[in-house]
Backbone bond lengths (Angstrom), bond angles and torsions (degrees), N, CA, C in turn:
res aa  C-N    CA-C-N  psi(-1)  N-CA   C-N-CA  omega(-1)  CA-C   N-CA-C  phi
1 M - - - 1.398 - - 1.527 115.69 -
2 N 1.358 110.62 -33.78 1.448 114.67 179.82 1.598 109.20 -91.16
3 R 1.375 112.25 115.07 1.468 114.40 -177.95 1.444 115.37 -77.90
4 L 1.355 116.81 -10.21 1.545 120.88 179.85 1.553 107.57 -85.46
5 A 1.285 117.30 -17.52 1.493 117.25 -175.87 1.559 110.16 -66.48
6 P 1.332 116.56 133.40 1.481 120.27 -179.87 1.547 113.91 -66.33
7 S 1.253 119.01 152.73 1.532 121.30 177.59 1.507 108.43 -73.32
8 P 1.283 111.91 166.33 1.491 116.20 178.88 1.475 115.42 -56.70
9 A 1.358 109.70 -39.01 1.592 115.43 -178.13 1.585 107.77 -62.20
10 V 1.311 110.69 -46.92 1.545 114.36 -176.72 1.505 106.53 -62.50
11 R 1.275 122.28 -40.26 1.550 120.79 -177.97 1.465 107.95 -66.46
12 W 1.309 119.01 -37.59 1.532 120.58 178.80 1.481 112.47 -63.04
13 I 1.339 114.82 -38.40 1.474 124.19 -179.40 1.545 111.61 -67.96
14 I 1.299 114.81 -48.71 1.442 123.28 174.98 1.519 108.37 -61.33
15 G 1.316 123.13 -43.78 1.401 123.86 179.12 1.516 113.97 -65.97
16 A 1.340 115.17 -33.65 1.487 121.64 -176.24 1.582 105.23 -69.99
17 V 1.316 115.83 -47.00 1.483 124.27 -178.85 1.595 111.02 -59.66
18 V 1.282 110.22 -48.96 1.442 114.26 177.58 1.601 114.24 -60.43
19 G 1.397 107.45 -42.30 1.474 109.36 -178.84 1.589 111.80 -68.78
20 L 1.346 116.18 -34.49 1.434 114.70 170.31 1.489 117.67 -58.10
21 V 1.360 113.32 -39.19 1.443 117.27 -178.12 1.580 112.17 -62.30
22 F 1.447 115.27 -28.92 1.410 115.08 -177.67 1.592 109.72 -94.75
23 V 1.340 112.88 -30.44 1.499 116.11 -172.08 1.571 110.14 -73.28
24 I 1.357 112.97 -48.34 1.503 115.32 -178.45 1.452 115.52 -50.54
25 P 1.263 122.12 -50.90 1.550 120.36 -177.51 1.561 107.00 -66.38
26 F 1.386 113.03 -39.76 1.412 114.73 -176.54 1.567 111.72 -64.66
27 L 1.332 117.32 -38.97 1.496 122.43 175.80 1.445 111.55 -64.97
28 A 1.400 114.85 -42.30 1.445 118.20 -176.81 1.523 113.26 -65.92
29 T 1.345 115.22 -39.45 1.519 120.83 172.88 1.557 111.08 -63.25
30 F 1.303 118.18 -37.85 1.396 118.49 -177.10 1.562 109.76 -71.58
31 L 1.320 117.12 -38.70 1.502 116.41 178.80 1.551 108.72 -69.41
32 F 1.356 116.41 -27.75 1.456 118.66 175.12 1.511 113.33 -58.54
33 T 1.335 113.95 -45.12 1.504 120.64 -177.02 1.523 107.01 -68.32
34 L 1.393 119.65 -22.07 1.466 114.12 -177.72 1.468 112.92 -95.63
35 S 1.365 115.04 -15.05 1.494 118.67 -176.24 1.578 110.93 -65.05
36 S 1.404 110.90 151.92 1.422 124.53 -178.54 1.570 107.62 -125.78
37 P 1.320 116.92 157.58 1.413 117.71 179.17 1.613 114.63 -56.89
38 D 1.377 113.36 -31.16 1.430 116.41 -176.94 1.527 116.15 -82.81
39 G 1.383 110.57 0.80 1.541 119.56 178.28 1.508 112.55 91.16
40 S 1.330 121.08 4.28 1.526 123.88 173.94 1.500 108.49 -91.20
41 Y 1.315 116.68 174.24 1.461 128.72 -174.18 1.453 106.80 -123.71
42 S 1.409 114.59 136.81 1.451 121.09 172.23 1.457 111.88 -151.74
43 L 1.307 112.99 163.51 1.492 123.18 -178.87 1.525 108.09 -97.60
44 D 1.355 118.38 7.57 1.518 118.63 -175.74 1.626 111.86 -53.07
45 R 1.324 111.00 -40.73 1.487 116.12 -173.39 1.534 109.78 -67.97
46 W 1.288 122.33 -33.82 1.411 129.83 173.53 1.460 111.35 -61.53
47 F 1.390 116.53 -51.99 1.355 122.34 178.51 1.543 115.62 -64.65
48 A 1.279 111.79 -30.98 1.536 115.34 177.20 1.569 114.26 -62.66
49 L 1.292 113.30 -24.04 1.543 119.74 -173.47 1.513 106.55 -69.12
50 F 1.329 118.19 -25.22 1.507 122.29 -177.18 1.543 112.03 -113.03
51 D 1.289 112.85 15.28 1.560 116.21 172.93 1.520 109.67 -86.32
52 P 1.346 112.18 121.66 1.469 114.59 178.73 1.525 118.75 -54.29
53 A 1.386 113.78 -22.87 1.404 117.92 173.94 1.521 116.94 -63.89
54 N 1.337 113.80 -22.49 1.505 121.28 178.99 1.511 111.36 -100.21
55 A 1.223 118.33 7.58 1.550 122.10 -179.04 1.512 112.86 -45.03
56 A 1.423 112.10 -55.99 1.494 117.67 -173.96 1.508 108.71 -64.73
57 R 1.322 118.48 -31.93 1.452 116.72 -175.50 1.533 113.09 -71.64
58 Y 1.327 115.59 -34.15 1.464 119.78 -173.13 1.516 106.20 -106.42
59 R 1.414 123.10 17.25 1.354 124.55 177.70 1.546 118.01 -53.95
60 P 1.379 111.05 -43.85 1.549 116.09 -179.35 1.475 114.93 -58.16
61 I 1.349 116.32 -31.88 1.505 119.89 -176.41 1.484 105.66 -78.36
62 W 1.315 122.43 -41.39 1.353 127.07 -174.99 1.602 111.29 -70.73
63 T 1.340 110.60 -37.12 1.529 113.64 175.03 1.469 112.32 -68.93
64 G 1.370 112.91 -35.07 1.427 120.53 -179.03 1.529 109.65 -67.56
65 L 1.272 114.67 -43.78 1.531 120.69 178.72 1.478 111.05 -58.55
66 A 1.425 116.51 -49.30 1.378 122.37 -177.35 1.518 109.61 -58.47
67 N 1.435 116.89 -47.76 1.415 117.41 178.69 1.484 116.55 -62.41
68 S 1.400 117.19 -33.68 1.426 122.33 177.94 1.611 110.43 -65.10
69 L 1.254 111.54 -43.66 1.492 116.57 179.67 1.632 112.01 -63.58
70 I 1.269 114.43 -38.35 1.427 120.78 174.51 1.591 111.82 -67.34
71 L 1.349 113.86 -38.57 1.406 117.17 173.15 1.430 120.34 -68.53
72 A 1.341 114.50 -32.33 1.517 124.40 171.72 1.391 112.70 -61.95
73 G 1.468 115.97 -43.39 1.442 119.07 178.87 1.557 111.24 -69.42
74 V 1.242 118.85 -43.04 1.518 121.21 174.49 1.507 113.43 -55.53
75 T 1.271 110.81 -44.60 1.565 114.51 -171.28 1.525 106.48 -73.59
76 V 1.431 117.79 -35.00 1.424 116.48 177.72 1.625 111.66 -67.51
77 L 1.327 116.89 -31.40 1.469 120.27 175.68 1.554 110.27 -68.84
78 I 1.321 115.49 -34.07 1.551 116.54 175.62 1.487 107.22 -65.18
79 V 1.282 119.09 -45.65 1.451 123.65 -179.80 1.473 113.76 -56.12
80 L 1.289 115.88 -50.05 1.472 125.73 -169.88 1.521 106.78 -75.82
81 F 1.411 119.63 -46.73 1.474 119.87 -169.36 1.567 112.85 -102.46
82 L 1.240 117.47 -1.75 1.544 117.69 179.72 1.581 106.77 -123.33
83 F 1.277 117.70 -55.37 1.413 123.07 -172.93 1.524 113.29 -72.01
84 T 1.307 118.36 -44.62 1.451 125.28 -177.94 1.444 109.60 -62.95
85 P 1.426 118.25 -56.98 1.444 112.33 179.19 1.447 120.39 -55.81
86 T 1.366 115.64 -30.62 1.426 125.24 177.93 1.575 110.04 -60.96
87 M 1.395 113.08 -46.88 1.436 119.40 176.43 1.520 114.51 -61.29
88 V 1.272 115.52 -38.44 1.490 122.05 -179.91 1.581 105.56 -68.41
89 L 1.364 113.85 -43.25 1.481 113.38 -178.64 1.457 115.08 -63.83
90 V 1.320 115.14 -35.84 1.498 121.10 177.61 1.589 110.39 -67.04
91 A 1.418 113.39 -36.31 1.416 116.28 -176.66 1.560 110.45 -70.22
92 L 1.328 113.37 -33.66 1.538 122.01 -173.35 1.520 108.86 -83.99
93 K 1.310 116.90 -51.96 1.473 122.54 -164.05 1.504 114.81 -105.92
94 F 1.333 116.53 -26.41 1.431 118.19 -171.48 1.577 111.24 -136.07
95 P 1.376 116.11 53.29 1.555 118.08 -170.87 1.580 107.50 -59.96
96 K 1.442 121.12 -28.78 1.490 115.14 -178.30 1.514 110.20 -73.48
97 L 1.228 120.86 -9.09 1.524 120.99 172.51 1.538 114.51 -87.08
98 R 1.352 118.21 4.01 1.479 118.93 -172.24 1.467 107.60 -66.60
99 R 1.383 120.83 -42.59 1.507 121.26 -174.38 1.535 108.55 -65.03
100 G 1.305 117.78 -43.75 1.452 117.99 179.69 1.525 110.51 -65.35
101 F 1.287 118.92 -41.66 1.486 122.95 -179.02 1.546 109.41 -65.50
102 E 1.363 116.02 -41.23 1.377 116.14 179.32 1.540 111.61 -67.10
103 F 1.300 122.27 -34.87 1.436 126.05 174.97 1.561 110.94 -57.37
104 L 1.344 113.75 -45.13 1.525 123.04 -173.04 1.566 103.06 -71.70
105 A 1.395 120.38 -36.26 1.356 119.72 -174.06 1.611 107.43 -75.52
106 L 1.227 118.82 -33.05 1.475 120.20 -177.10 1.439 111.40 -87.93
107 L 1.309 123.71 -13.25 1.360 128.33 179.63 1.538 117.50 -50.55
108 P 1.320 114.50 -47.31 1.499 116.35 -174.44 1.560 111.66 -59.63
109 I 1.361 121.92 -25.78 1.385 123.11 -177.51 1.605 111.54 -67.64
110 T 1.277 111.53 -22.92 1.526 120.04 -178.93 1.553 112.52 -86.99
111 I 1.320 114.21 -11.43 1.538 117.99 -169.39 1.614 105.64 -106.09
112 P 1.288 119.02 122.73 1.453 119.43 -178.11 1.474 109.55 -61.93
113 A 1.317 118.43 152.68 1.443 127.18 -174.85 1.550 106.86 -63.12
114 I 1.302 123.90 -36.44 1.465 127.21 -178.60 1.456 107.67 -69.41
115 V 1.408 120.81 -29.53 1.457 118.55 177.03 1.532 113.29 -76.77
116 L 1.301 114.88 -36.18 1.460 122.78 173.46 1.502 111.33 -58.23
117 V 1.378 115.81 -40.29 1.506 118.63 -178.69 1.557 109.18 -66.81
118 V 1.283 116.11 -40.42 1.481 116.44 -177.38 1.507 112.14 -63.41
119 G 1.426 114.55 -35.10 1.521 116.97 176.61 1.528 111.57 -75.75
120 L 1.418 115.03 -31.81 1.466 118.13 -177.49 1.485 116.18 -82.06
121 A 1.281 116.40 -17.06 1.547 122.28 -172.80 1.493 105.93 -61.88
122 P 1.400 128.70 -53.56 1.443 123.84 -179.42 1.606 111.95 -61.30
123 I 1.331 114.51 -30.53 1.510 115.41 -178.84 1.475 103.16 -71.67
124 Y 1.254 120.41 -40.50 1.589 116.95 -174.00 1.549 112.04 -76.02
125 L 1.360 115.12 -13.24 1.338 122.05 174.96 1.581 106.71 -64.99
126 Q 1.333 113.75 -43.47 1.465 120.70 -177.17 1.517 107.21 -77.47
127 I 1.318 119.17 -40.86 1.470 122.15 177.76 1.584 109.75 -60.58
128 G 1.320 117.21 -34.55 1.519 117.83 176.73 1.455 111.05 -69.00
129 R 1.291 123.19 -34.68 1.429 124.53 178.82 1.495 110.85 -74.56
130 T 1.286 119.14 -28.25 1.466 123.46 -173.16 1.481 109.35 -96.10
131 L 1.280 121.64 -52.09 1.454 124.21 -172.09 1.607 109.78 -105.71
132 G 1.277 118.48 -10.97 1.445 117.78 -170.61 1.432 114.14 94.99
133 T 1.353 119.24 173.12 1.464 130.72 -177.29 1.462 116.03 -98.79
134 G 1.197 117.93 15.34 1.468 121.65 -179.37 1.604 112.59 -64.29
135 A 1.320 110.03 148.49 1.571 114.25 -169.80 1.500 108.84 -63.69
136 W 1.334 119.88 -20.48 1.483 121.09 -176.32 1.483 110.31 -65.48
137 T 1.385 117.13 -21.79 1.527 119.47 -173.69 1.539 108.43 -71.72
138 L 1.311 116.65 -14.11 1.481 123.68 176.53 1.617 110.41 -61.49
139 A 1.324 110.93 -28.35 1.533 116.44 178.53 1.555 113.20 -48.28
140 F 1.285 115.06 -33.94 1.484 118.46 178.05 1.510 111.35 -60.59
141 A 1.305 118.23 -47.20 1.451 125.99 174.89 1.496 113.22 -64.69
142 Y 1.345 114.84 -44.29 1.492 118.65 179.88 1.479 112.73 -68.43
143 G 1.359 115.73 -28.16 1.432 115.33 175.63 1.471 112.19 -65.93
144 I 1.310 120.71 -30.56 1.447 125.01 173.72 1.629 109.03 -68.60
145 L 1.364 110.50 -42.00 1.449 117.12 -167.89 1.620 108.23 -67.07
146 V 1.367 117.75 -35.48 1.430 124.84 -175.12 1.528 108.60 -84.59
147 L 1.317 122.53 -11.98 1.521 118.60 -174.58 1.482 112.54 -51.57
148 P 1.328 122.60 -50.64 1.485 118.23 -175.64 1.496 111.79 -55.84
149 F 1.323 117.32 -37.74 1.429 115.89 -170.80 1.621 108.59 -80.79
150 T 1.313 116.85 -40.82 1.473 118.89 179.61 1.503 110.57 -69.84
151 Y 1.342 119.44 -31.37 1.487 124.53 -177.38 1.602 105.64 -59.52
152 R 1.312 116.65 -51.82 1.423 117.96 -173.46 1.572 113.28 -69.53
153 S 1.350 117.03 -28.34 1.447 119.45 176.33 1.515 109.69 -69.19
154 I 1.366 114.97 -49.14 1.444 119.27 -175.49 1.524 114.38 -70.08
155 Q 1.313 113.20 -42.32 1.389 116.62 178.12 1.496 117.87 -59.59
156 A 1.342 111.19 -36.30 1.450 117.49 176.14 1.452 113.97 -62.71
157 S 1.262 119.61 -38.16 1.538 126.25 170.41 1.477 110.74 -64.95
158 I 1.342 121.83 -41.76 1.427 124.85 177.85 1.544 110.37 -60.15
159 D 1.324 111.85 -45.93 1.448 114.77 -179.26 1.510 116.74 -66.18
160 A 1.293 111.64 -25.21 1.502 117.62 -179.82 1.502 117.58 -76.78
161 I 1.354 115.50 -16.64 1.471 120.77 175.94 1.533 110.23 -120.09
162 D 1.290 110.06 164.78 1.542 116.14 -178.73 1.569 105.48 -99.10
163 V 1.395 106.33 87.00 1.555 110.24 -177.00 1.476 114.37 -62.30
164 K 1.306 119.94 -35.57 1.420 123.81 -174.03 1.568 107.63 -68.07
165 T 1.249 118.14 -43.59 1.488 122.40 -174.97 1.557 105.67 -67.11
166 L 1.272 114.54 -46.79 1.571 119.11 178.92 1.455 114.24 -57.22
167 S 1.411 115.54 -43.47 1.467 119.63 178.52 1.489 112.09 -65.71
168 E 1.329 114.79 -46.37 1.403 120.40 -176.05 1.539 114.14 -64.21
169 A 1.418 112.95 -33.39 1.556 117.74 176.57 1.453 106.59 -68.63
170 A 1.314 120.01 -46.43 1.479 123.34 -174.80 1.593 108.99 -63.32
171 R 1.416 114.46 -48.10 1.472 116.96 175.52 1.472 115.80 -53.61
172 T 1.431 110.72 -37.64 1.588 115.87 179.38 1.492 112.69 -62.51
173 L 1.367 115.54 -28.78 1.432 122.32 -175.75 1.493 111.01 -89.88
174 G 1.387 115.34 1.25 1.575 117.40 172.97 1.523 110.74 98.85
175 A 1.330 121.01 8.23 1.479 119.25 172.92 1.421 117.21 -71.60
176 G 1.208 125.02 146.54 1.511 127.41 177.48 1.475 105.67 -87.34
177 W 1.355 118.94 173.30 1.397 128.90 -169.68 1.658 105.28 -72.45
178 V 1.240 116.50 -31.53 1.499 115.61 176.85 1.455 112.59 -71.76
179 T 1.338 116.14 -39.00 1.453 123.16 179.07 1.554 106.86 -67.25
180 V 1.280 116.86 -43.54 1.472 116.07 -179.99 1.549 111.76 -63.41
181 L 1.268 118.06 -41.53 1.484 120.49 175.07 1.482 113.03 -64.33
182 V 1.282 123.99 -45.06 1.385 125.59 -169.31 1.418 111.55 -87.67
183 R 1.365 121.58 -36.63 1.445 120.10 -174.98 1.497 115.13 -107.92
184 V 1.236 119.79 -8.74 1.599 126.46 176.91 1.536 109.77 -109.62
185 I 1.246 114.34 -64.34 1.462 115.24 -167.34 1.547 110.23 -81.91
186 A 1.345 120.70 -43.67 1.519 117.85 177.57 1.553 117.27 -55.10
187 P 1.364 116.87 -42.91 1.503 114.86 174.46 1.473 111.92 -57.22
188 N 1.227 121.55 -38.25 1.464 124.33 -177.69 1.613 114.18 -74.00
189 L 1.324 111.35 -13.83 1.443 120.43 178.16 1.449 113.69 -105.44
190 R 1.355 123.02 8.70 1.360 127.73 -163.01 1.659 107.03 -69.70
191 Q 1.332 114.12 -26.78 1.511 113.11 178.68 1.536 112.99 -65.17
192 G 1.483 110.50 -49.60 1.395 119.61 174.68 1.526 116.84 -59.64
193 L 1.284 112.95 -44.30 1.473 120.50 -179.19 1.561 108.10 -61.85
194 L 1.373 121.62 -41.54 1.420 126.73 -178.19 1.506 106.38 -61.66
195 A 1.361 115.89 -55.70 1.436 123.25 178.14 1.487 113.82 -54.23
196 A 1.257 120.75 -49.02 1.409 124.27 172.41 1.506 115.91 -59.74
197 S 1.262 117.63 -36.07 1.505 120.20 177.89 1.540 111.13 -72.97
198 L 1.228 116.77 -38.28 1.578 118.67 179.07 1.433 108.57 -75.10
199 I 1.383 122.36 -43.22 1.483 119.32 170.00 1.416 117.76 -52.33
200 S 1.359 113.76 -37.81 1.546 119.39 -178.64 1.507 107.42 -66.24
201 V 1.364 115.67 -42.17 1.415 117.35 -179.89 1.408 111.36 -64.52
202 A 1.276 124.29 -41.70 1.459 123.98 179.32 1.385 114.52 -64.86
203 V 1.384 121.65 -36.76 1.456 129.61 -178.32 1.597 103.22 -64.08
204 V 1.265 114.86 -53.97 1.430 123.37 -176.43 1.655 110.53 -51.05
205 L 1.340 108.78 -51.06 1.452 111.18 -171.95 1.517 109.63 -71.27
206 G 1.343 121.16 -18.60 1.443 122.00 -177.46 1.540 114.51 -99.18
207 E 1.349 115.04 -3.31 1.475 119.35 -175.40 1.509 112.61 -74.97
208 F 1.277 115.96 134.43 1.508 120.22 177.35 1.563 113.32 -125.19
209 T 1.295 118.83 -45.32 1.302 121.77 -164.33 1.533 117.19 -60.96
210 I 1.427 112.11 -48.14 1.556 119.79 177.81 1.450 109.66 -64.53
211 A 1.331 121.49 -42.47 1.424 121.34 -174.98 1.614 112.24 -69.50
212 S 1.384 109.01 -38.87 1.574 113.68 176.82 1.465 111.05 -60.55
213 L 1.296 117.44 -46.52 1.512 123.10 -166.91 1.562 106.55 -78.58
214 L 1.343 113.94 -29.39 1.489 116.09 175.53 1.423 118.02 -88.43
215 N 1.294 111.42 0.86 1.535 124.56 176.40 1.515 111.21 61.99
216 R 1.297 114.91 54.30 1.487 124.06 177.68 1.575 108.68 -118.08
217 Q 1.323 116.43 137.22 1.420 120.50 -177.63 1.465 107.92 -89.57
218 V 1.335 116.90 116.99 1.482 125.28 177.16 1.485 109.58 -130.04
219 L 1.443 118.72 -175.56 1.382 116.76 -179.86 1.352 116.44 -64.45
220 Q 1.303 125.35 -37.88 1.432 128.95 -176.71 1.600 109.24 -72.87
221 T 1.305 120.82 -40.59 1.393 118.06 172.23 1.469 118.52 -65.99
222 G 1.452 114.64 -28.25 1.454 120.02 171.49 1.453 112.93 -66.85
223 L 1.348 115.63 -35.39 1.458 118.09 -179.29 1.494 110.86 -67.15
224 V 1.359 119.01 -34.35 1.449 124.69 173.32 1.464 113.04 -55.64
225 V 1.402 110.62 -49.75 1.497 120.84 -173.00 1.561 107.58 -64.26
226 I 1.360 114.05 -45.03 1.393 123.56 -175.27 1.624 111.05 -65.17
227 N 1.299 111.86 -39.00 1.484 121.35 179.07 1.465 113.28 -58.75
228 R 1.274 119.88 -33.53 1.458 125.07 176.09 1.559 112.68 -73.74
229 Q 1.342 114.08 -18.78 1.463 114.49 178.93 1.611 112.01 -103.00
230 D 1.335 107.05 -38.56 1.460 113.75 -171.69 1.575 108.97 -147.96
231 S 1.235 117.75 92.70 1.544 122.27 179.58 1.559 112.51 -58.16
232 Y 1.182 115.86 -34.61 1.542 120.28 -177.61 1.547 107.15 -72.30
233 A 1.232 121.69 -40.31 1.466 123.48 174.42 1.555 112.30 -64.36
234 A 1.319 117.96 -40.55 1.367 123.25 176.52 1.634 110.89 -63.92
235 A 1.268 116.41 -40.14 1.411 119.90 176.30 1.475 109.98 -66.14
236 I 1.265 122.07 -42.76 1.468 124.03 -178.18 1.606 108.83 -61.45
237 F 1.363 115.90 -44.45 1.428 114.93 -173.57 1.582 105.08 -75.36
238 T 1.316 119.24 -31.96 1.517 119.01 172.53 1.571 110.45 -57.51
239 L 1.331 117.80 -47.01 1.457 121.27 175.49 1.581 111.79 -50.64
240 L 1.344 109.83 -50.78 1.479 115.77 -178.66 1.515 110.37 -61.53
241 A 1.268 121.49 -42.11 1.461 125.32 179.76 1.547 107.49 -61.88
242 L 1.324 117.06 -48.71 1.503 120.61 -178.82 1.560 111.03 -58.28
243 A 1.428 114.57 -43.12 1.377 119.83 -175.84 1.485 108.99 -66.76
244 F 1.352 114.98 -36.20 1.522 114.36 -178.43 1.529 108.10 -70.26
245 A 1.267 120.55 -34.59 1.537 125.43 -175.21 1.520 103.59 -74.41
246 F 1.330 120.23 -35.54 1.515 118.03 175.62 1.466 113.53 -67.09
247 V 1.366 117.64 -35.94 1.446 120.64 178.85 1.600 108.57 -65.82
248 L 1.361 110.92 -42.61 1.572 112.65 176.14 1.448 111.58 -56.71
249 L 1.375 119.30 -38.57 1.414 119.52 -172.95 1.593 108.44 -73.01
250 L 1.302 112.08 -39.56 1.506 116.99 173.47 1.585 111.79 -51.45
251 I 1.441 110.13 -50.71 1.529 116.53 179.30 1.501 111.52 -57.35
252 I 1.345 120.10 -42.28 1.410 120.85 176.04 1.524 112.54 -62.53
253 G 1.301 119.41 -45.42 1.436 122.49 -179.91 1.518 107.98 -61.52
254 R 1.347 122.44 -43.33 1.456 118.22 -178.64 1.511 110.63 -70.75
255 A 1.343 119.65 -31.92 1.393 119.22 176.21 1.501 112.73 -67.26
256 G 1.298 119.04 -34.46 1.416 127.27 177.85 1.615 108.42 -65.46
257 R 1.325 113.12 -45.89 1.484 112.99 179.64 1.584 111.42 -69.91
258 A 1.321 114.86 -36.30 1.484 117.24 -179.42 1.524 109.87 -64.74
259 G 1.374 114.40 -38.77 1.432 118.89 -179.05 1.440 115.28 -69.11
260 S 1.385 116.39 -35.17 1.477 121.40 175.98 1.495 112.98 -72.34
261 G 1.253 115.38 -30.16 1.544 125.50 178.23 1.426 113.45 -64.83
262 K 1.474 115.28 -30.96 1.475 120.72 -175.66 1.519 110.75 -97.67
263 A 1.328 114.98 -0.96 1.467 120.08 179.73 1.500 109.45 -61.99
264 P 1.368 116.65 140.37 1.411 117.34 179.16 1.572 111.79 -69.51
265 E 1.322 108.85 152.39 1.499 113.58 -178.57 1.589 110.43 -84.91
């Protein structure tokens, strides 16, 4: 029915071109990690990363990875337990504030990371005195950084259901607001919440500027340190990070298709 929709052949061609754009650099980097001075290929460098004898050498990257995973978890918690209830509250009680709230949520995407750091530096001075200088404190800045992406994912799920009717029905049956949010609304938003969580993880694992300027050790800053010592190891960890991000995107895509397949006709 849609005359503007591309034919299957065109979709395959576009998919092949996009696939080559991603696969060729990925494959070239992989071959680089296998190459030896004599022209042969070996997996020795990959095995060396997990050799206990090299633990001290690669400690910055493992420490940065652990910090990034902790940051990703805390950022996801901020999105799920702070940002999502606020969006639901705006949809239920203050629908006239949606435009202003949307503007504030999308604003961080228009501000360069270096500008954000300038504004956040005095705040993190106080956070450091109060909560310490642990890498996990970056989650407050990352929570702002992921707002534009998580907002779109969650808001799409909110728009797809009748939040007001569901909440009023649950309240009529005697449910409290916490029960309404956790047992009625959240299950209907699971597709958007999953997408928002996975996008948050991908953004946190790939962020460098804020962590570097605020002097926190994360995955990306660890890659820079390792790259000065061993460019092959940095390339291997970069490949692993890209593969992980690609898997997250596949999960988001499958969740989106599953959600659309269960939509009522």
